[in-house]
Steps between C-alpha positions, in 0.01 A plus 500: 500500500260246602337226286202257458619172345179296518567150368140375536510140383141518375609771253804294405263226389436718195854417387430132547198520272690687230787252511281229352338734249810668353805275536715692250428834664571352841837361389604835356365707790653264755851585377431873527342466844785290638754756379307795646430325830865398532622858446242626747600238758870596495425875492249492786707264716823697459338841555314411818794305650721807441247727674486270805880463513558877474268577791642222718866589434462878549419608855386846390225336290354297787204732549130428533440632147763269352363216711176529302699512176668173603157364592383568144820353355454179703140465382610573143741205520202261506447580131842389365530219755152347463274602215751574223674158527152343499407695187820388326439135590138516382598660170767237431337184642130584469240626749474183711599513869813289546454403867213273610366396838482703824830675425376604156176636645689693769729651237200585281352707784823654632660604169202708390429621854855632554522640147178699533592618850809665352324790323266561792795531740667748267181703455442529876867590554465771235189641671680510838801674343264752340321571829830538687637739235175697509518541880867598483441768236165635620579492873881532523493553879316173561658156525430284194293185506811278460627525856581237763255213536259659254736429210518130591121481538452658157763271351317194636171643372634505141523118519207410727235694302588339161508156662149560636372630166640206302421232760225354273784370280548213745151382413468590132838385364517126449631228271268363233577210270356509150593260219788370711649851543517673838403869510517756782175698473280728709139395566251628761278190477349311675465743793406798277370574155820533299407795276329704773773444761778572248330823391467623858858405588652667193291813565632521857859451379469770232360750751736418790820439301469763228226764523532592868885512510517690170244757617679545834842536335376753242325712764793497744763575235288785363475649850874448552595679180267785586650526849855495362420785261325692777791460744749602230303818427490588870871476566623635167571845649696341788746311285800601300545382142701192594245383755216570258672297228549206739134514613369514144722208401376292793136581416557395139657171612200426725263596218666274243526217752125528566423507128713187445321314779153589376590434136645159587193414705258595221695381194596154627200416718222693331477282186470182705221634721317640195525156340368341821210746505404421139542126553294513818215736406490521118595151380384330823776237466355382169791407268299379201629650177752713689765248602783626277421866573477446876818290502696776324366775727563283806866454412553875445332615823662228711842578355453870583400406856806272534717780359425727796735323748782551250414869452482580873879473566565716195278772651690482830840532331381773266341732757668415833859624519588288805414183310726599212782566747436167669506321164832662404645414839382142468651461153830664603530284811431185299789593268738596779453191718662246263789744445549562872493129573763444228720779643473353849607162367796655319605692812473190718706306244772769500511510881527123524781505240689768696461303820657198333812705422495709819357295785381710793706296744831583322406866475436517874839335574682754280325791662577378851863442411526857381 
């Protein structure tokens, strides 16, 4: 469900190098990239807006669990609203930064800061959902972690922690002019050694944003599935066939939902973090002789990472019945409203026409005379 959409301007500089080396390839690939990014933008924007609208418009969905789902959907919106339009502009107009001056520098820092906060917010929200589900299944008599003020504290934590982790962006991201072209890049100099500081920072991000959450999620879901099987075996002699069928169906739904979450997390985020690991520790940010190869791999892993916000709503609608009901209700209401408005107008027109022929004053006089 969650995603890591690192935009890392210093990696994007690879594309800038390859632009000058392979102009024909860039022209051809730019058309493909613009088409794919445009499809992804519409898909991701529509899916996450629908998720937010469904939860807001349905009172029965305004729970702490769905609040975290909305929290992930809001963070996912940063991808279609910020980074994907930027990618499309850079592929069509070139890699230069279009805005200069203090405003351009502020945008350079904020765009990448907000974009890279998005996956971290989703990952932390996913971990909290996993912990809450684990407590609810393992200790059914206890109150879950998403209760009262605790839920709001945890919700705030999903934003404060990523902001703290990515706070170095406000120092490293800056505008740099080269050959009359303005670029938004990430540099750790002059305060730090660029290669050493970048290596340490990327290592921390890989561990905090991928390895630790993935390990926690895998362990907790494994324990949950074991507990579900154990509880089903215990009560099997206490249930009739209908109850047993319902319980088995619910356990299967939880199992498949867990598998979808873990698969999405690994498939769409794993390649990017593996690429970052190789770039950081194997190639040591040395692009010599590998520009075309790195540029191709970079596009694939970044596209997979940007695909995750579009996949998340599909997982919700596929595995959560209440979301499918809310979507149907939303679509039916949107069709009925124009019709109901038209009917009201027709009724009001008929009433006004009748009143012209049968004024209320004359009717009252006739009735009193009778």
